[in-house]
PADO-8389 format. One record per atom (N, C-alpha, C): x, y, z; atom name. Coordinates in pm, whole numbers, plus 50000, padded with zeros to 5 digits. Layout:
! residues N
X	Y	Z	CA
...
! end
This chain:
! residues 268
27149	57993	11320	N
27010	58016	11278	CA
26929	57887	11286	C
26990	57777	11236	N
26920	57648	11240	CA
26894	57605	11383	C
26995	57631	11470	N
26978	57594	11610	CA
26864	57672	11673	C
26856	57802	11641	N
26749	57886	11695	CA
26613	57834	11650	C
26600	57798	11522	N
26474	57744	11472	CA
26440	57612	11540	C
26543	57531	11564	N
26521	57402	11630	CA
26470	57422	11772	C
26522	57522	11842	N
26478	57550	11979	CA
26332	57597	11980	C
26298	57683	11886	N
26160	57731	11877	CA
26066	57615	11847	C
26104	57530	11750	N
26020	57415	11714	CA
26003	57320	11831	C
26112	57297	11905	N
26106	57208	12020	CA
26015	57263	12129	C
26022	57395	12152	N
25937	57456	12254	CA
25790	57446	12215	C
25761	57467	12087	N
25623	57458	12041	CA
25570	57316	12052	C
25655	57220	12023	N
25615	57080	12040	CA
25582	57051	12187	C
25666	57105	12277	N
25643	57079	12419	CA
25517	57151	12469	C
25492	57271	12418	N
25368	57341	12453	CA
25248	57256	12412	C
25254	57200	12291	N
25145	57113	12244	CA
25129	56993	12334	C
25241	56933	12374	N
25235	56816	12462	CA
25173	56851	12597	C
25205	56969	12649	N
25146	57014	12776	CA
24995	57030	12760	C
24953	57089	12649	N
24810	57106	12624	CA
24740	56971	12609	C
24806	56875	12546	N
24745	56744	12530	CA
24725	56674	12664	C
24813	56705	12758	N
24799	56646	12893	CA
24695	56720	12977	C
24693	56854	12966	N
24613	56933	13058	CA
24487	56995	12996	C
24489	57012	12865	N
24373	57071	12799	CA
24380	57222	12790	C
24429	57288	12895	N
24436	57434	12899	CA
24554	57477	12983	C
24619	57587	12945	N
24733	57639	13020	CA
24741	57789	12997	C
24796	57861	13094	N
24804	58006	13082	CA
24938	58050	13022	C
24938	58169	12967	N
25061	58228	12912	CA
25165	58243	13022	C
25122	58288	13138	N
25216	58309	13250	CA
25283	58178	13291	C
25206	58070	13298	N
25263	57940	13334	CA
25367	57895	13233	C
25335	57912	13105	N
25428	57869	13001	CA
25554	57953	13002	C
25540	58084	13022	N
25657	58172	13028	CA
25749	58132	13142	C
25690	58099	13256	N
25771	58055	13371	CA
25835	57919	13345	C
25758	57828	13286	N
25809	57693	13260	CA
25930	57695	13167	C
25924	57778	13061	N
26032	57780	12962	CA
26135	57890	12989	C
26109	57971	13092	N
26199	58080	13127	CA
26221	58176	13009	C
26110	58213	12947	N
26113	58310	12837	CA
26007	58416	12865	C
26004	58519	12783	N
25907	58627	12805	CA
25767	58585	12763	C
25668	58656	12817	N
25529	58631	12777	CA
25510	58660	12629	C
25584	58760	12575	N
25575	58793	12433	CA
25621	58675	12347	C
25726	58608	12389	N
25775	58490	12315	CA
25669	58380	12314	C
25606	58358	12430	N
25501	58255	12437	CA
25382	58293	12350	C
25346	58419	12349	N
25233	58462	12264	CA
25263	58438	12117	C
25387	58458	12076	N
25424	58428	11937	CA
25410	58279	11908	C
25453	58197	12004	N
25438	58052	11988	CA
25290	58015	11976	C
25209	58076	12061	N
25066	58044	12059	CA
24999	58095	11933	C
25045	58210	11882	N
24993	58260	11754	CA
25018	58157	11644	C
25139	58102	11642	N
25172	58003	11539	CA
25086	57878	11555	C
25076	57827	11678	N
24999	57704	11701	CA
24850	57726	11674	C
24802	57848	11699	N
24663	57878	11667	CA
24643	57879	11516	C
24742	57932	11442	N
24731	57934	11295	CA
24732	57793	11238	C
24792	57698	11312	N
24794	57557	11270	CA
24673	57480	11321	C
24579	57553	11383	N
24454	57494	11433	CA
24478	57388	11541	C
24582	57412	11623	N
24611	57324	11735	CA
24538	57370	11861	C
24522	57502	11876	N
24465	57557	11999	CA
24383	57680	11968	C
24310	57724	12070	N
24240	57852	12064	CA
24279	57932	12187	C
24274	58065	12179	N
24322	58150	12289	CA
24210	58240	12339	C
24213	58265	12472	N
24116	58355	12532	CA
24166	58399	12668	C
24169	58531	12691	N
24202	58588	12823	CA
24328	58529	12884	C
24437	58528	12808	N
24565	58486	12863	CA
24582	58337	12878	C
24492	58259	12819	N
24504	58113	12827	CA
24499	58053	12687	C
24549	57931	12677	N
24542	57855	12552	CA
24469	57725	12581	C
24378	57687	12490	N
24299	57566	12507	CA
24316	57478	12385	C
24339	57350	12407	N
24359	57255	12298	CA
24231	57238	12217	C
24245	57239	12085	N
24133	57206	11997	CA
24131	57055	11971	C
24015	57006	11932	N
23999	56864	11895	CA
24054	56767	12000	C
24013	56779	12127	N
24068	56692	12229	CA
24013	56550	12227	C
23912	56521	12144	N
23844	56391	12151	CA
23868	56304	12029	C
23992	56282	11997	N
24019	56175	11903	CA
24068	56211	11766	C
24028	56325	11710	N
24081	56359	11580	CA
24228	56391	11594	C
24313	56355	11493	N
24455	56385	11503	CA
24478	56534	11524	C
24560	56568	11620	N
24591	56707	11646	CA
24730	56714	11704	C
24773	56834	11741	N
24899	56850	11810	CA
25018	56827	11718	C
25124	56772	11777	N
25252	56765	11708	CA
25242	56693	11576	C
25177	56579	11572	N
25174	56502	11447	CA
25102	56580	11337	C
24992	56646	11373	N
24919	56719	11270	CA
24999	56838	11220	C
25069	56907	11310	N
25155	57017	11268	CA
25258	56967	11168	C
25320	56853	11200	N
25424	56799	11113	CA
25367	56753	10980	C
25248	56695	10985	N
25184	56653	10861	CA
25156	56774	10773	C
25100	56880	10831	N
25066	56999	10754	CA
25192	57066	10698	C
25299	57064	10777	N
25425	57123	10732	CA
25480	57044	10613	C
25476	56913	10623	N
25524	56828	10514	CA
25439	56846	10389	C
25308	56857	10408	N
25218	56880	10294	CA
25250	57014	10227	C
25271	57118	10307	N
25303	57250	10252	CA
25433	57246	10174	C
25531	57176	10226	N
25660	57170	10157	CA
25648	57094	10025	C
25572	56986	10025	N
25550	56912	09901	CA
25475	56999	09801	C
25375	57073	09848	N
25298	57160	09758	CA
25388	57263	09691	C
25484	57316	09765	N
25574	57417	09708	CA
25656	57362	09593	C
25679	57232	09591	N
25755	57169	09482	CA
25680	57177	09349	C
25552	57200	09356	N
25469	57205	09235	CA
25448	57346	09184	C
25516	57443	09246	N
25514	57581	09198	CA
25634	57600	09106	C
25610	57652	08987	N
25714	57667	08886	CA
25746	57813	08861	C
25863	57837	08802	N
25905	57973	08770	CA
25797	58045	08691	C
25766	58168	08734	N
25670	58251	08662	CA
25524	58221	08692	C
25496	58123	08779	N
25357	58089	08811	CA
25284	58203	08881	C
25158	58218	08847	N
25063	58297	08926	CA
24970	58197	08992	C
24960	58200	09124	N
24883	58098	09195	CA
24783	58163	09291	C
24672	58092	09311	N
24576	58129	09414	CA
24603	58046	09540	C
24587	58108	09656	N
24593	58038	09785	CA
24474	58086	09866	C
24397	57992	09924	N
24281	58033	10003	CA
24319	58052	10149	C
24222	58050	10238	N
24248	58084	10378	CA
24308	57969	10459	C
24330	57854	10397	N
24391	57741	10466	CA
24531	57774	10516	C
24558	57744	10643	N
24692	57767	10698	CA
24795	57677	10632	C
24753	57556	10595	N
24845	57465	10526	CA
24881	57521	10389	C
24782	57569	10315	N
24808	57627	10183	CA
24899	57749	10195	C
24870	57836	10292	N
24953	57955	10309	CA
25096	57916	10348	C
25110	57805	10420	N
25241	57760	10464	CA
25337	57726	10353	C
25285	57699	10234	N
25374	57662	10124	CA
25463	57778	10082	C
25423	57902	10113	N
25505	58017	10076	CA
25645	58008	10135	C
25655	57948	10253	N
25785	57935	10320	CA
25883	57851	10239	C
25830	57762	10155	N
25916	57663	10088	CA
25930	57685	09938	C
25868	57788	09883	N
25877	57810	09739	CA
26020	57847	09700	C
26076	57772	09608	N
26210	57803	09555	CA
26202	57855	09411	C
26089	57838	09345	N
26071	57890	09209	CA
26085	58042	09210	C
26120	58098	09095	N
26143	58241	09084	CA
26025	58310	09017	C
26010	58439	09051	N
25910	58525	08987	CA
25770	58467	09001	C
25735	58430	09125	N
25604	58372	09155	CA
25512	58482	09209	C
25390	58484	09161	N
25288	58578	09211	CA
25180	58499	09285	C
25155	58534	09410	N
25054	58469	09492	CA
24938	58565	09514	C
24819	58519	09484	N
24698	58597	09512	CA
24618	58521	09616	C
24594	58584	09729	N
24529	58515	09840	CA
24426	58603	09909	C
24326	58540	09967	N
24229	58610	10052	CA
24256	58584	10198	C
24378	58539	10230	N
24419	58512	10367	CA
24498	58632	10420	C
24436	58710	10508	N
24501	58829	10562	CA
24625	58800	10643	C
24642	58676	10688	N
24761	58641	10767	CA
24887	58640	10682	C
24871	58650	10551	N
24988	58662	10464	CA
25070	58787	10499	C
25006	58886	10559	N
25076	59008	10598	CA
25181	58981	10705	C
25167	58872	10779	N
25258	58843	10889	CA
25378	58759	10844	C
25380	58717	10718	N
25489	58632	10669	CA
25611	58717	10636	C
25728	58654	10645	N
25851	58723	10607	CA
25852	58747	10456	C
25906	58862	10418	N
25915	58894	10275	CA
26012	58799	10206	C
25976	58756	10085	N
26061	58668	10005	CA
26085	58734	09870	C
26213	58736	09828	N
26250	58805	09706	CA
26191	58740	09581	C
26165	58608	09588	N
26117	58537	09470	CA
25965	58530	09460	C
25895	58585	09560	N
25749	58574	09564	CA
25686	58711	09587	C
25590	58746	09504	N
25509	58866	09525	CA
25371	58823	09574	C
25323	58885	09681	N
25195	58848	09740	CA
25095	58962	09721	C
24981	58928	09662	N
24873	59025	09642	CA
24750	58979	09721	C
24695	59069	09802	N
24572	59039	09875	CA
24450	59078	09792	C
24347	58996	09801	N
24227	59022	09722	CA
24151	59145	09769	C
24167	59181	09896	N
24078	59279	09954	CA
23944	59214	09985	C
23853	59290	10041	N
23723	59236	10074	CA
23691	59253	10221	C
23581	59194	10261	N
23536	59202	10399	CA
23621	59111	10487	C
23680	59167	10592	N
23766	59090	10682	CA
23680	59017	10783	C
23707	58887	10799	N
23630	58806	10894	CA
23726	58743	10994	C
23741	58805	11115	N
23823	58745	11219	CA
23753	58621	11275	C
23823	58526	11344	N
23967	58534	11371	CA
24053	58477	11259	C
23992	58424	11152	N
24070	58363	11047	CA
24137	58466	10955	C
24098	58591	10967	N
24151	58698	10883	CA
24124	58671	10736	C
24013	58605	10707	N
23977	58577	10569	CA
23911	58699	10507	C
23930	58714	10375	N
23872	58824	10301	CA
23767	58765	10206	C
23645	58812	10219	N
23536	58755	10142	CA
23451	58866	10082	C
23345	58828	10011	N
23254	58926	09955	CA
23285	58961	09811	C
23209	59054	09757	N
23216	59088	09615	CA
23352	59143	09573	C
23415	59223	09658	N
23545	59281	09621	CA
23647	59169	09601	C
23651	59075	09693	N
23744	58963	09681	CA
23716	58881	09556	C
23588	58855	09530	N
23552	58775	09414	CA
23586	58844	09283	C
23563	58975	09275	N
23593	59048	09152	CA
23743	59052	09125	C
23823	59062	09231	N
23969	59058	09213	CA
24012	58927	09151	C
23960	58816	09202	N
23997	58684	09153	CA
23949	58664	09009	C
23832	58714	08978	N
23774	58695	08844	CA
23856	58764	08735	C
23937	58861	08773	N
24018	58932	08674	CA
24150	58860	08644	C
24170	58745	08708	N
24297	58672	08695	CA
24271	58531	08642	C
24362	58481	08558	N
24366	58339	08525	CA
24497	58285	08579	C
24489	58207	08686	N
24608	58157	08754	CA
24652	58023	08695	C
24781	57997	08704	N
24832	57867	08659	CA
24781	57755	08750	C
24776	57784	08880	N
24737	57681	08977	CA
24663	57745	09093	C
24576	57668	09156	N
24517	57708	09284	CA
24557	57603	09387	C
24597	57650	09504	N
24632	57563	09617	CA
24530	57591	09727	C
24440	57496	09748	N
24327	57519	09837	CA
24322	57413	09947	C
24299	57459	10068	N
24267	57369	10177	CA
24117	57354	10190	C
24074	57260	10271	N
23931	57236	10291	CA
23909	57181	10430	C
23785	57185	10475	N
23749	57125	10604	CA
23719	56977	10588	C
23661	56942	10472	N
23629	56803	10445	CA
23640	56771	10297	C
23672	56644	10268	N
23682	56598	10130	CA
23622	56458	10125	C
23513	56443	10054	N
23448	56313	10046	CA
23403	56286	09903	C
23389	56157	09871	N
23349	56118	09735	CA
23210	56169	09702	C
23119	56165	09796	N
22980	56202	09770	CA
22957	56353	09763	C
23027	56427	09849	N
22999	56571	09861	CA
23116	56659	09819	C
23226	56600	09776	N
23337	56677	09724	CA
23410	56759	09828	C
23445	56881	09787	N
23521	56972	09872	CA
23425	57058	09953	C
23444	57060	10085	N
23352	57135	10170	CA
23427	57220	10271	C
23357	57322	10319	N
23411	57417	10416	CA
23313	57432	10531	C
23364	57468	10648	N
23278	57484	10765	CA
23220	57624	10776	C
23272	57719	10701	N
23226	57857	10712	CA
23155	57900	10584	C
23048	57975	10598	N
22963	58005	10483	CA
23020	58103	10381	C
23096	58208	10418	N
23138	58303	10314	CA
23251	58253	10224	C
23336	58166	10276	N
23459	58131	10205	CA
23439	58039	10084	C
23342	57946	10085	N
23327	57858	09969	CA
23306	57931	09836	C
23238	58044	09838	N
23217	58119	09714	CA
23350	58166	09656	C
23441	58208	09744	N
23575	58250	09699	CA
23651	58131	09645	C
23646	58019	09717	N
23716	57898	09673	CA
23667	57853	09535	C
23536	57860	09515	N
23479	57819	09386	CA
23532	57904	09271	C
23542	58035	09294	N
23593	58124	09190	CA
23741	58096	09163	C
23816	58064	09269	N
23957	58028	09250	CA
23971	57903	09163	C
23884	57805	09186	N
23885	57685	09103	CA
23852	57719	08958	C
23750	57801	08941	N
23704	57836	08807	CA
23809	57911	08727	C
23890	57993	08796	N
23987	58079	08728	CA
24131	58030	08741	C
24150	57901	08761	N
24285	57844	08762	CA
24289	57720	08673	C
24404	57695	08615	N
24418	57586	08519	CA
24441	57451	08586	C
24508	57450	08701	N
24534	57326	08773	CA
24490	57343	08918	C
24424	57240	08973	N
24368	57249	09107	CA
24442	57153	09200	C
24510	57211	09299	N
24586	57133	09397	CA
24517	57149	09533	C
24477	57038	09593	N
24413	57041	09724	CA
24512	56991	09828	C
24527	57067	09936	N
24616	57028	10047	CA
24527	56996	10166	C
24531	56871	10211	N
24441	56828	10319	CA
24503	56711	10393	C
24522	56726	10525	N
24577	56614	10602	CA
24473	56503	10612	C
24518	56388	10658	N
24434	56267	10656	CA
24309	56279	10741	C
24309	56369	10839	N
24189	56384	10923	CA
24072	56445	10845	C
24101	56510	10730	N
23995	56573	10650	CA
23932	56475	10550	C
24001	56365	10521	N
23956	56276	10414	CA
23837	56192	10463	C
23731	56194	10385	N
23610	56122	10421	CA
23511	56203	10500	C
23550	56325	10539	N
23460	56412	10614	CA
23378	56500	10520	C
23262	56539	10567	N
23178	56634	10494	CA
23142	56747	10587	C
23172	56870	10545	N
23133	56987	10623	CA
23011	57052	10558	C
22974	57168	10604	N
22843	57223	10571	CA
22830	57280	10431	C
22938	57340	10376	N
22924	57419	10256	CA
23017	57367	10146	C
22959	57324	10036	N
23036	57267	09926	CA
23091	57377	09836	C
23215	57357	09785	N
23269	57453	09690	CA
23333	57388	09567	C
23335	57256	09561	N
23392	57191	09444	CA
23362	57042	09445	C
23363	56982	09327	N
23341	56838	09318	CA
23473	56764	09319	C
23469	56637	09351	N
23593	56562	09368	CA
23667	56544	09237	C
23595	56540	09126	N
23663	56521	08997	CA
23730	56648	08945	C
23718	56758	09019	N
23790	56881	08985	CA
23932	56881	09041	C
23965	56782	09122	N
24096	56778	09188	CA
24199	56718	09093	C
24297	56799	09051	N
24406	56748	08969	CA
24512	56679	09054	C
24538	56733	09172	N
24639	56677	09262	CA
24593	56695	09405	C
24589	56586	09480	N
24562	56590	09624	CA
24692	56559	09697	C
24733	56650	09784	N
24851	56627	09868	CA
24803	56608	10011	C
24830	56489	10064	N
24786	56453	10198	CA
24900	56382	10270	C
24870	56313	10380	N
24977	56243	10451	CA
24951	56093	10454	C
25043	56021	10511	N
25037	55875	10506	CA
24933	55815	10599	C
24857	55900	10667	N
24742	55850	10742	CA
24629	55805	10651	C
24634	55842	10524	N
24534	55799	10426	CA
24572	55659	10378	C
24477	55567	10384	N
24503	55427	10350	CA
24505	55405	10200	C
24559	55291	10158	N
24558	55253	10017	CA
24415	55241	09965	C
24327	55187	10047	N
24187	55174	10006	CA
24124	55310	09981	C
24153	55408	10069	N
24100	55543	10050	CA
24155	55605	09921	C
24282	55581	09895	N
24343	55634	09773	CA
24271	55580	09649	C
24252	55449	09646	N
24186	55388	09530	CA
24042	55437	09516	C
23975	55455	09629	N
23837	55504	09627	CA
23830	55645	09569	C
23921	55732	09614	N
23922	55870	09566	CA
23956	55877	09418	C
24050	55794	09375	N
24087	55794	09234	CA
23972	55741	09146	C
23899	55644	09200	N
23785	55590	09126	CA
23677	55697	09105	C
23671	55795	09197	N
23571	55901	09186	CA
23625	56024	09114	C
23749	56016	09062	N
23793	56124	08974	CA
23916	56202	09014	C
23971	56181	09134	N
24094	56252	09171	CA
24206	56201	09080	C
24274	56290	09011	N
24367	56248	08908	CA
24500	56197	08964	C
24550	56261	09068	N
24679	56222	09125	CA
24677	56247	09275	C
24738	56157	09351	N
24745	56172	09497	CA
24889	56150	09541	C
24938	56242	09623	N
25070	56229	09685	CA
25051	56223	09836	C
25110	56122	09898	N
25106	56110	10044	CA
25246	56138	10099	C
25255	56227	10197	N
25383	56261	10258	CA
25388	56208	10401	C
25507	56177	10444	N
25528	56123	10579	CA
25551	56238	10676	C
25468	56252	10782	N
25500	56351	10886	CA
25636	56318	10946	C
25720	56419	10961	N
25859	56394	10998	CA
25883	56417	11145	C
26000	56375	11192	N
26032	56382	11334	CA
26054	56524	11380	C
26104	56608	11291	N
26127	56748	11325	CA
26059	56836	11223	C
25994	56946	11265	N
25924	57029	11169	CA
26016	57118	11086	C
26150	57107	11102	N
26242	57184	11020	CA
26353	57093	10971	C
26420	57135	10866	N
26537	57066	10812	CA
26511	56919	10788	C
26407	56888	10715	N
26378	56750	10684	CA
26363	56734	10534	C
26368	56611	10489	N
26346	56577	10348	CA
26227	56484	10345	C
26106	56533	10309	N
25987	56452	10322	CA
25990	56330	10231	C
25940	56218	10283	N
25925	56097	10205	CA
25791	56105	10136	C
25788	56094	10005	N
25661	56104	09933	CA
25628	55972	09867	C
25500	55944	09860	N
25453	55825	09792	CA
25360	55868	09681	C
25396	55838	09559	N
25312	55873	09445	CA
25207	55763	09428	C
25083	55802	09408	N
24974	55705	09397	CA
24905	55723	09263	C
! end
């Protein structure tokens, strides 16, 4: 089983490397290159798209963020390490909120706590493998492809009826001046309600998000109880964020392999 996972991870890394060299590649080319079925390649591309590495259209895959922002293999590994660290903060019996962030949703894979209830507006939770220790409840609401996010009054009313132990939220940008921001207009309202109705606020954001400001604000920086990021964040940035109210920051090291690793964490 571990070998099979390692082969899949290696193929996805190589697909990312091909995209970084060429910018765009077709499903047929990748299937021929790896000597696997087109269906297998589509599954790989689905995963990489969920990690915001690429976008797909008409049988082709195109690299996102080709001009300098961290992307590809390192960002996948950073997000995976962040998700695994976040799962360590889930305790037995917790009820938690998770927003539409792929990194936040990724923590479900690593939860070892028992009797955990997850409430999320991320429709992609339906594609995850069932876990005996975790119950997943969808908020319902208006579906907004391609992110499969659920928004609107129905989603908000569902969240308002719950008081969660913790919320695990991703963001598009996190800055001292403008706090937590999102690039899409409907989702910040949901994120705000999740913050309001949870006792502890955990933000999962790789280093490329730190210092950025996107269009729509959903929380202030001093609402962050724990920020989990990667070692691309400098000591100066850590001190700056803490000076503006972030209570605790954990930096994780992106690892050499996206599976079977023990992340190195730095408590700040």
